[in-house]
C-alpha positions as a Markdown table, in Angstrom:
| # | Residue | x | y | z |
|---|---|---|---|---|
| 1 | Met | -36.9 | 32.4 | 22.6 |
| 2 | Thr | -34.1 | 30.7 | 21.4 |
| 3 | Glu | -30.4 | 32.4 | 20.7 |
| 4 | Ala | -28.2 | 30.1 | 18.5 |
| 5 | Thr | -24.5 | 31.0 | 17.8 |
| 6 | Ala | -21.8 | 28.8 | 15.4 |
| 7 | Asp | -19.1 | 27.1 | 17.3 |
| 8 | His | -15.9 | 26.0 | 15.5 |
| 9 | Pro | -16.6 | 23.5 | 12.8 |
| 10 | Ser | -16.3 | 20.0 | 13.6 |
| 11 | Thr | -14.1 | 19.6 | 10.5 |
| 12 | Pro | -12.8 | 22.5 | 8.6 |
| 13 | Ala | -14.8 | 24.7 | 6.3 |
| 14 | Thr | -13.8 | 24.6 | 3.0 |
| 15 | Asp | -15.2 | 25.7 | -1.1 |
| 16 | Gly | -16.9 | 22.1 | -0.9 |
| 17 | Pro | -20.2 | 21.4 | -0.2 |
| 18 | Ala | -22.5 | 23.5 | 2.8 |
| 19 | Pro | -21.5 | 22.2 | 6.5 |
| 20 | Ile | -24.4 | 20.4 | 8.2 |
| 21 | Arg | -25.2 | 22.9 | 11.0 |
| 22 | Leu | -25.8 | 20.4 | 14.3 |
| 23 | Gly | -28.0 | 22.4 | 17.2 |
| 24 | Thr | -26.7 | 21.8 | 20.9 |
| 25 | Arg | -27.0 | 23.2 | 24.4 |
| 26 | Ala | -24.2 | 25.2 | 25.4 |
| 27 | Ser | -23.7 | 22.5 | 28.4 |
| 28 | Arg | -20.2 | 20.6 | 28.5 |
| 29 | Leu | -22.6 | 17.5 | 28.6 |
| 30 | Ala | -24.5 | 18.7 | 25.7 |
| 31 | Val | -21.3 | 19.8 | 23.9 |
| 32 | Ala | -19.4 | 16.4 | 24.1 |
| 33 | Gln | -22.2 | 14.2 | 23.1 |
| 34 | Ser | -23.1 | 16.1 | 20.1 |
| 35 | Gln | -19.5 | 16.5 | 19.1 |
| 36 | Asp | -19.9 | 12.8 | 19.1 |
| 37 | Val | -22.3 | 12.6 | 17.0 |
| 38 | Ala | -20.6 | 15.6 | 14.7 |
| 39 | Asp | -17.4 | 14.1 | 14.2 |
| 40 | Arg | -19.5 | 10.1 | 13.0 |
| 41 | Leu | -21.7 | 12.8 | 11.0 |
| 42 | Ala | -18.9 | 14.6 | 8.7 |
| 43 | Lys | -16.8 | 11.1 | 8.8 |
| 44 | Ala | -20.2 | 9.3 | 6.4 |
| 45 | Ala | -21.2 | 12.5 | 4.9 |
| 46 | Gly | -17.8 | 13.4 | 3.9 |
| 47 | Arg | -18.8 | 17.2 | 4.7 |
| 48 | Pro | -18.0 | 19.5 | 7.4 |
| 49 | Val | -20.5 | 19.8 | 10.2 |
| 50 | Glu | -20.5 | 22.1 | 12.4 |
| 51 | Leu | -22.0 | 23.2 | 15.8 |
| 52 | Val | -24.8 | 26.0 | 16.7 |
| 53 | Thr | -25.6 | 26.3 | 20.0 |
| 54 | Val | -29.1 | 27.2 | 21.4 |
| 55 | Thr | -29.6 | 28.6 | 24.6 |
| 56 | Ser | -33.4 | 27.6 | 26.5 |
| 57 | Glu | -35.3 | 28.3 | 29.6 |
| 58 | Gly | -34.0 | 25.2 | 31.4 |
| 59 | Asp | -30.4 | 26.9 | 30.9 |
| 60 | Thr | -31.3 | 30.1 | 32.3 |
| 61 | Asn | -34.0 | 29.2 | 34.8 |
| 62 | Arg | -33.0 | 27.9 | 38.0 |
| 63 | Ala | -35.9 | 26.7 | 38.9 |
| 64 | Ser | -36.2 | 23.0 | 39.4 |
| 65 | Leu | -37.2 | 20.9 | 36.8 |
| 66 | Ala | -40.4 | 19.6 | 37.7 |
| 67 | Ser | -41.4 | 23.2 | 38.0 |
| 68 | Leu | -41.0 | 23.8 | 34.9 |
| 69 | Gly | -42.6 | 20.6 | 33.4 |
| 70 | Gly | -39.7 | 18.3 | 33.3 |
| 71 | Thr | -36.7 | 18.1 | 31.5 |
| 72 | Gly | -38.5 | 18.4 | 27.9 |
| 73 | Val | -37.8 | 22.4 | 28.5 |
| 74 | Phe | -34.1 | 21.8 | 27.2 |
| 75 | Ala | -35.5 | 20.1 | 23.8 |
| 76 | Ser | -38.1 | 23.0 | 23.3 |
| 77 | Ala | -35.6 | 25.9 | 22.1 |
| 78 | Leu | -33.3 | 23.1 | 20.1 |
| 79 | Arg | -36.9 | 22.3 | 18.2 |
| 80 | Glu | -37.8 | 25.8 | 17.5 |
| 81 | Ala | -34.4 | 26.3 | 16.3 |
| 82 | Leu | -34.4 | 23.3 | 13.7 |
| 83 | Val | -37.7 | 24.4 | 12.8 |
| 84 | Ala | -37.4 | 27.9 | 11.7 |
| 85 | Gly | -34.3 | 26.4 | 9.7 |
| 86 | Glu | -31.5 | 28.1 | 12.1 |
| 87 | Val | -30.5 | 24.1 | 12.4 |
| 88 | Asp | -30.1 | 21.3 | 9.9 |
| 89 | Val | -30.6 | 18.3 | 13.0 |
| 90 | Leu | -30.6 | 18.6 | 16.4 |
| 91 | Val | -29.0 | 16.0 | 19.0 |
| 92 | His | -31.0 | 15.3 | 22.0 |
| 93 | Ser | -30.6 | 13.2 | 25.5 |
| 94 | Leu | -33.1 | 10.7 | 24.5 |
| 95 | Lys | -34.6 | 10.7 | 27.9 |
| 96 | Asp | -35.3 | 14.2 | 28.5 |
| 97 | Leu | -37.2 | 14.4 | 24.8 |
| 98 | Pro | -40.7 | 14.5 | 25.1 |
| 99 | Thr | -42.5 | 10.8 | 24.0 |
| 100 | Ala | -45.2 | 13.2 | 22.1 |
| 101 | Pro | -44.6 | 14.0 | 18.8 |
| 102 | Tyr | -43.7 | 17.8 | 17.3 |
| 103 | Pro | -45.1 | 18.6 | 14.5 |
| 104 | Gly | -42.5 | 18.6 | 11.2 |
| 105 | Leu | -39.7 | 16.8 | 13.2 |
| 106 | Thr | -38.6 | 13.2 | 13.3 |
| 107 | Ile | -36.3 | 11.2 | 14.7 |
| 108 | Gly | -33.6 | 10.6 | 11.4 |
| 109 | Ala | -31.1 | 8.5 | 13.5 |
| 110 | Val | -31.0 | 6.7 | 16.7 |
| 111 | Pro | -26.4 | 5.8 | 17.8 |
| 112 | Lys | -25.2 | 3.2 | 19.6 |
| 113 | Arg | -26.4 | 3.1 | 23.4 |
| 114 | Ala | -24.0 | 4.1 | 26.1 |
| 115 | Asp | -24.4 | 2.6 | 29.8 |
| 116 | Ala | -28.1 | 3.3 | 30.6 |
| 117 | Arg | -27.3 | 2.9 | 34.4 |
| 118 | Asp | -27.1 | 5.2 | 37.2 |
| 119 | Val | -24.2 | 5.7 | 39.6 |
| 120 | Leu | -23.8 | 7.1 | 43.2 |
| 121 | Val | -20.9 | 9.7 | 43.6 |
| 122 | Ala | -20.4 | 9.8 | 47.2 |
| 123 | Arg | -18.2 | 10.8 | 49.6 |
| 124 | Asn | -15.1 | 8.5 | 51.0 |
| 125 | Gly | -16.3 | 5.9 | 48.3 |
| 126 | Ala | -19.5 | 5.2 | 49.6 |
| 127 | Thr | -22.6 | 2.7 | 48.4 |
| 128 | Val | -26.4 | 4.0 | 48.9 |
| 129 | Glu | -25.4 | 0.6 | 51.5 |
| 130 | Thr | -23.0 | 2.2 | 53.5 |
| 131 | Leu | -23.9 | 5.8 | 53.4 |
| 132 | Pro | -24.4 | 7.3 | 56.8 |
| 133 | Glu | -27.6 | 7.5 | 58.6 |
| 134 | Gly | -29.5 | 10.3 | 57.4 |
| 135 | Ala | -26.9 | 11.1 | 55.0 |
| 136 | Lys | -27.8 | 14.0 | 52.1 |
| 137 | Val | -27.7 | 12.8 | 48.6 |
| 138 | Gly | -28.6 | 15.7 | 45.9 |
| 139 | Thr | -30.5 | 14.2 | 42.4 |
| 140 | Gly | -33.2 | 16.8 | 40.6 |
| 141 | Ser | -35.0 | 13.2 | 39.3 |
| 142 | Pro | -38.4 | 12.7 | 40.8 |
| 143 | Arg | -37.8 | 8.8 | 40.0 |
| 144 | Arg | -34.1 | 8.3 | 41.7 |
| 145 | Val | -35.8 | 10.4 | 45.0 |
| 146 | Ala | -38.6 | 7.1 | 45.1 |
| 147 | Gln | -35.9 | 4.6 | 44.4 |
| 148 | Leu | -33.3 | 6.3 | 46.8 |
| 149 | Lys | -36.0 | 6.4 | 49.5 |
| 150 | Ala | -37.9 | 3.1 | 48.8 |
| 151 | Asp | -34.0 | 1.3 | 49.2 |
| 152 | Arg | -33.0 | 4.0 | 52.5 |
| 153 | Pro | -35.9 | 5.8 | 53.6 |
| 154 | Asp | -33.7 | 7.8 | 56.0 |
| 155 | Leu | -32.0 | 9.6 | 53.7 |
| 156 | Asp | -32.4 | 13.4 | 52.9 |
| 157 | Val | -32.7 | 13.5 | 49.4 |
| 158 | Val | -32.1 | 17.1 | 48.4 |
| 159 | Asp | -33.5 | 18.5 | 45.0 |
| 160 | Ile | -30.5 | 19.8 | 43.1 |
| 161 | Arg | -29.7 | 21.4 | 39.6 |
| 162 | Gly | -26.9 | 22.7 | 37.7 |
| 163 | Asn | -24.4 | 20.8 | 35.3 |
| 164 | Ile | -22.1 | 17.5 | 36.0 |
| 165 | Asp | -19.2 | 19.7 | 37.3 |
| 166 | Thr | -21.1 | 22.0 | 39.6 |
| 167 | Arg | -23.2 | 18.5 | 41.0 |
| 168 | Leu | -20.0 | 16.7 | 41.6 |
| 169 | Ala | -18.6 | 19.7 | 43.6 |
| 170 | Arg | -21.2 | 19.7 | 45.8 |
| 171 | Val | -20.1 | 16.2 | 47.2 |
| 172 | Glu | -17.3 | 17.9 | 48.4 |
| 173 | Asp | -19.3 | 20.6 | 49.9 |
| 174 | Asp | -22.8 | 20.5 | 51.6 |
| 175 | Leu | -23.9 | 16.9 | 50.4 |
| 176 | Asp | -22.6 | 13.4 | 51.0 |
| 177 | Ala | -23.6 | 12.4 | 47.7 |
| 178 | Val | -25.2 | 12.8 | 44.1 |
| 179 | Val | -27.3 | 10.4 | 42.2 |
| 180 | Leu | -26.2 | 11.1 | 38.3 |
| 181 | Ala | -26.7 | 9.4 | 34.7 |
| 182 | Ala | -23.5 | 6.6 | 34.2 |
| 183 | Ala | -23.5 | 7.9 | 30.4 |
| 184 | Gly | -23.2 | 11.3 | 31.1 |
| 185 | Leu | -20.2 | 11.2 | 33.2 |
| 186 | Gly | -18.6 | 9.0 | 30.9 |
| 187 | Arg | -19.2 | 11.9 | 28.1 |
| 188 | Ile | -16.9 | 14.1 | 30.1 |
| 189 | Gly | -14.6 | 11.7 | 31.0 |
| 190 | Arg | -15.6 | 11.8 | 34.8 |
| 191 | Leu | -16.7 | 8.4 | 35.1 |
| 192 | Asp | -13.6 | 7.5 | 37.7 |
| 193 | Ala | -15.7 | 9.9 | 40.3 |
| 194 | Ala | -18.4 | 6.9 | 40.3 |
| 195 | Thr | -18.3 | 5.1 | 43.9 |
| 196 | Glu | -21.3 | 3.0 | 42.6 |
| 197 | Leu | -23.3 | 1.7 | 39.9 |
| 198 | Leu | -26.1 | 0.9 | 40.4 |
| 199 | Asp | -27.7 | -2.1 | 38.9 |
| 200 | Leu | -30.5 | -1.9 | 36.4 |
| 201 | Gly | -32.8 | -4.8 | 38.1 |
| 202 | Phe | -33.5 | -2.8 | 41.6 |
| 203 | Trp | -32.3 | 0.9 | 40.0 |
| 204 | Pro | -34.3 | 1.2 | 36.6 |
| 205 | Ser | -33.1 | 4.0 | 34.7 |
| 206 | Ala | -35.5 | 6.7 | 32.6 |
| 207 | Pro | -36.9 | 5.7 | 29.5 |
| 208 | Gly | -34.2 | 6.0 | 26.7 |
| 209 | Gln | -31.2 | 7.0 | 29.1 |
| 210 | Gly | -27.6 | 6.5 | 27.5 |
| 211 | Ala | -29.1 | 6.8 | 24.2 |
| 212 | Leu | -29.3 | 10.0 | 21.9 |
| 213 | Ala | -31.6 | 10.9 | 18.9 |
| 214 | Val | -30.7 | 12.7 | 16.0 |
| 215 | Glu | -33.8 | 14.9 | 14.9 |
| 216 | Ile | -34.5 | 16.1 | 11.7 |
| 217 | Arg | -37.1 | 17.9 | 9.3 |
| 218 | Thr | -40.0 | 15.4 | 8.3 |
| 219 | Asp | -39.4 | 16.9 | 4.9 |
| 220 | Glu | -35.7 | 17.1 | 5.2 |
| 221 | Asp | -34.1 | 16.3 | 1.2 |
| 222 | Asp | -30.8 | 16.4 | 1.7 |
| 223 | Arg | -29.8 | 12.9 | 0.3 |
| 224 | Asn | -26.2 | 13.3 | 1.5 |
| 225 | Leu | -27.7 | 13.8 | 4.9 |
| 226 | Leu | -30.1 | 11.3 | 5.3 |
| 227 | Ala | -27.7 | 9.1 | 3.6 |
| 228 | Ala | -25.3 | 9.6 | 6.6 |
| 229 | Leu | -27.9 | 9.5 | 9.4 |
| 230 | Arg | -28.4 | 5.6 | 8.4 |
| 231 | Lys | -25.1 | 4.9 | 8.6 |
| 232 | Ile | -25.0 | 6.0 | 12.1 |
| 233 | Glu | -28.3 | 4.5 | 12.9 |
| 234 | His | -27.6 | 1.9 | 15.5 |
| 235 | Ala | -31.0 | -0.7 | 15.2 |
| 236 | Pro | -30.5 | -2.4 | 18.0 |
| 237 | Thr | -30.7 | 1.1 | 20.5 |
| 238 | Arg | -33.7 | 2.1 | 18.5 |
| 239 | Leu | -35.4 | -1.0 | 19.4 |
| 240 | Thr | -34.9 | -0.9 | 23.1 |
| 241 | Val | -35.3 | 2.4 | 23.6 |
| 242 | Thr | -38.4 | 2.7 | 21.6 |
| 243 | Ala | -39.9 | 0.2 | 23.3 |
| 244 | Glu | -38.9 | 2.0 | 26.7 |
| 245 | Arg | -40.1 | 5.3 | 25.4 |
| 246 | Glu | -43.5 | 3.6 | 24.6 |
| 247 | Val | -44.2 | 2.2 | 28.1 |
| 248 | Leu | -44.0 | 6.0 | 29.2 |
| 249 | Ala | -46.1 | 7.5 | 26.1 |
| 250 | Lys | -49.2 | 4.4 | 27.0 |
| 251 | Leu | -49.0 | 5.5 | 31.1 |
| 252 | Glu | -49.5 | 9.1 | 29.9 |
| 253 | Ala | -46.7 | 10.2 | 31.9 |
| 254 | Gly | -43.9 | 13.0 | 31.2 |
| 255 | Cys | -40.4 | 12.5 | 30.9 |
| 256 | Ser | -40.2 | 13.7 | 35.0 |
| 257 | Ala | -42.3 | 11.1 | 36.1 |
| 258 | Pro | -41.3 | 8.5 | 38.6 |
| 259 | Ile | -41.0 | 5.9 | 36.0 |
| 260 | Gly | -37.8 | 3.6 | 35.2 |
| 261 | Ala | -37.9 | 1.2 | 32.0 |
| 262 | Thr | -35.4 | -1.5 | 30.7 |
| 263 | Ala | -35.3 | -3.1 | 27.5 |
| 264 | Val | -32.8 | -5.4 | 26.6 |
| 265 | Val | -32.7 | -8.1 | 23.5 |
| 266 | Asp | -31.1 | -11.7 | 24.1 |
| 267 | Ala | -30.5 | -14.0 | 21.6 |
| 268 | Glu | -33.7 | -12.2 | 19.9 |
| 269 | Met | -35.8 | -12.1 | 22.6 |
| 270 | Leu | -36.9 | -8.9 | 23.6 |
| 271 | Leu | -37.4 | -8.0 | 27.5 |
| 272 | Val | -39.2 | -5.1 | 28.4 |
| 273 | Ser | -39.5 | -3.8 | 31.8 |
| 274 | Ala | -41.1 | -1.4 | 33.9 |
| 275 | Thr | -41.8 | 0.2 | 37.2 |
| 276 | Val | -43.8 | 3.2 | 39.0 |
| 277 | Tyr | -43.3 | 4.6 | 42.3 |
| 278 | Arg | -44.9 | 5.9 | 44.5 |
| 279 | Pro | -43.1 | 9.6 | 44.5 |
| 280 | Asp | -41.8 | 8.9 | 48.7 |
| 281 | Gly | -40.9 | 5.3 | 47.6 |
| 282 | Ser | -42.8 | 3.4 | 50.0 |
| 283 | Glu | -45.1 | 1.8 | 47.2 |
| 284 | Tyr | -44.3 | 0.6 | 43.3 |
| 285 | Arg | -45.7 | -1.3 | 41.1 |
| 286 | Thr | -43.8 | -3.6 | 38.2 |
| 287 | Ala | -44.6 | -5.6 | 35.0 |
| 288 | Ser | -42.3 | -7.3 | 32.8 |
| 289 | His | -43.4 | -9.0 | 29.3 |
| 290 | Ala | -41.5 | -10.7 | 26.8 |
| 291 | Ala | -41.3 | -11.4 | 23.2 |
| 292 | Val | -39.6 | -13.6 | 20.1 |
| 293 | Leu | -37.9 | -11.3 | 17.6 |
| 294 | Asp | -38.8 | -12.3 | 13.9 |
| 295 | Gly | -39.4 | -10.7 | 10.3 |
| 296 | Ser | -38.2 | -7.7 | 9.2 |
| 297 | Ala | -36.7 | -4.2 | 11.1 |
| 298 | Gln | -40.2 | -2.9 | 11.2 |
| 299 | Asp | -41.7 | -6.3 | 12.4 |
| 300 | Arg | -39.2 | -6.4 | 15.3 |
| 301 | Leu | -39.7 | -2.4 | 15.6 |
| 302 | Asp | -43.8 | -3.7 | 15.8 |
| 303 | Glu | -43.6 | -6.6 | 17.9 |
| 304 | Ala | -41.1 | -3.8 | 20.4 |
| 305 | Leu | -43.8 | -1.3 | 20.4 |
| 306 | Ser | -46.3 | -4.4 | 21.1 |
| 307 | Val | -44.5 | -5.9 | 24.5 |
| 308 | Ala | -44.4 | -2.3 | 25.7 |
| 309 | Asp | -48.1 | -1.7 | 25.4 |
| 310 | Arg | -48.7 | -4.8 | 27.3 |
| 311 | Val | -46.4 | -3.5 | 30.3 |
| 312 | Ala | -48.2 | -0.2 | 30.5 |
| 313 | Ala | -51.2 | -2.1 | 30.4 |
| 314 | Glu | -50.7 | -4.2 | 33.2 |
| 315 | Leu | -49.0 | -0.9 | 35.2 |
| 316 | Leu | -52.5 | 0.4 | 34.9 |
| 317 | Glu | -54.4 | -2.1 | 35.6 |
| 318 | Asn | -52.6 | -2.4 | 39.0 |
| 319 | Gly | -52.9 | 1.2 | 40.0 |
| 320 | Ala | -49.8 | 2.7 | 38.6 |
| 321 | Ala | -51.4 | 5.9 | 37.8 |
| 322 | Glu | -52.8 | 6.9 | 40.7 |
| 323 | Leu | -49.9 | 5.5 | 43.0 |
| 324 | Ala | -47.6 | 8.2 | 41.4 |
| 325 | Asp | -50.5 | 10.6 | 39.9 |
| 326 | Leu | -48.6 | 10.3 | 36.6 |
| 327 | Ser | -51.3 | 13.0 | 34.9 |
| 328 | Ser | -49.6 | 15.7 | 36.4 |
| 329 | Ser | -46.2 | 14.7 | 35.5 |
| 330 | Ala | -47.4 | 14.9 | 32.0 |
| 331 | Gly | -47.3 | 18.2 | 31.0 |
| 332 | Ser | -46.7 | 18.9 | 27.2 |
| 333 | Asp | -45.9 | 15.1 | 27.0 |
| 334 | Ser | -49.5 | 14.8 | 27.4 |
| 335 | Ala | -50.3 | 15.4 | 23.6 |
| 336 | Glu | -52.2 | 12.4 | 21.9 |
| 337 | His | -49.4 | 10.3 | 21.3 |
| 338 | Asp | -48.5 | 9.0 | 17.4 |
| 339 | Ala | -47.5 | 5.4 | 17.7 |
| 340 | Gly | -46.6 | 5.6 | 13.9 |
| 341 | His | -43.0 | 4.6 | 14.8 |
| 342 | Thr | -41.2 | 3.9 | 11.9 |
| 343 | Val | -37.1 | 2.3 | 11.9 |
| 344 | Gly | -35.9 | 5.6 | 10.5 |
| 345 | Pro | -36.4 | 7.7 | 7.3 |
| 346 | Ser | -33.4 | 6.3 | 5.7 |
| 347 | Leu | -34.9 | 2.1 | 5.0 |
| 348 | Asp | -37.1 | 4.4 | 2.6 |
| 349 | Thr | -34.7 | 7.0 | 1.2 |
| 350 | Pro | -33.4 | 6.5 | -2.2 |
| 351 | Gly | -29.5 | 6.9 | -2.4 |
| 352 | Thr | -28.5 | 5.8 | 0.7 |
| 353 | Glu | -25.6 | 3.9 | 1.4 |
| 354 | Gly | -23.3 | 1.1 | 3.8 |
| 355 | Pro | -25.4 | -0.2 | 6.6 |
| 356 | Ser | -26.3 | 0.8 | 9.4 |
| 357 | Asp | -24.7 | 0.0 | 12.8 |
| 358 | Thr | -26.5 | -3.4 | 14.0 |
| 359 | Ser | -24.1 | -4.8 | 16.6 |
| 360 | Ala | -25.4 | -5.6 | 20.0 |
| 361 | Thr | -26.1 | -2.8 | 22.2 |
| 362 | Thr | -23.6 | -2.7 | 25.1 |
| 363 | Thr | -21.9 | 0.3 | 26.9 |
| 364 | Glu | -19.5 | 2.6 | 24.4 |
């Protein structure tokens, strides 16, 4: 069940074109990242964009995310609203979006990625290394639990829920530290709370972390909207997050699985690396593969998928599925995966104008 409520538009409504209705969750972080996309869309489309808040089970049920089926629970209500025509576009945190295709919907744009790293927020400026023995560290992510246990088996890792402000407040209350996404803290102006930025080499983050996905209906025919989406598309980000999410899909794992994945492009070389953890952090498997990128945008995307497939195949050959019991994490993500990725509807949409943002994928 969804409940949609229109907020104040990003651009004041006029007697001109109808506003673009952008669906979002109501949390401070969701609104912040949706507003950023709304502002970009309004500028690109030359028409107002209004936020429409949608309430999901994940916002009202305080059970652990794992018991609710993972972070995909946040996407379902938004997608129902889009299919029903209550909104025109959605903004998702890409790491929370199930990899299985949703009937009638497609990712219309992937804007430039923010920082993909995790951060530690701890009392007294502590780092993971300097946390006191037996320190209580909060996270709702099985991947982060495994990574913390792998590095510091003595830590008491506590399952937590709540928005960013709620989690930060617990550091001053019953926890010694929490692990959060750098991008989320940055989007609400709280990155200064971080006491350590966790290096992606040892602490690979969730596939797609730091990136946003703008989802639309597959049969969307608003030429102005499609042209605007093309303008906010960031091709290098779509390439890297597609590779990361392809690893997750080929492992047939859900977005709550203890898996970290990182894809980077350096001098036209794509490197994809992924790690699957035993939930208690006592063991893990890592695989990395690379390829030179060449040809058209679609050729490059196809190559990224091929590299990701090789990474997943190696992990499975080395027992990753049994190590982490990946099938139990899949939930609704376990539907047959559609490998027919494209660089976005804008490439074959007539009447689009202006180039997409193709600068390097870096922290915003």
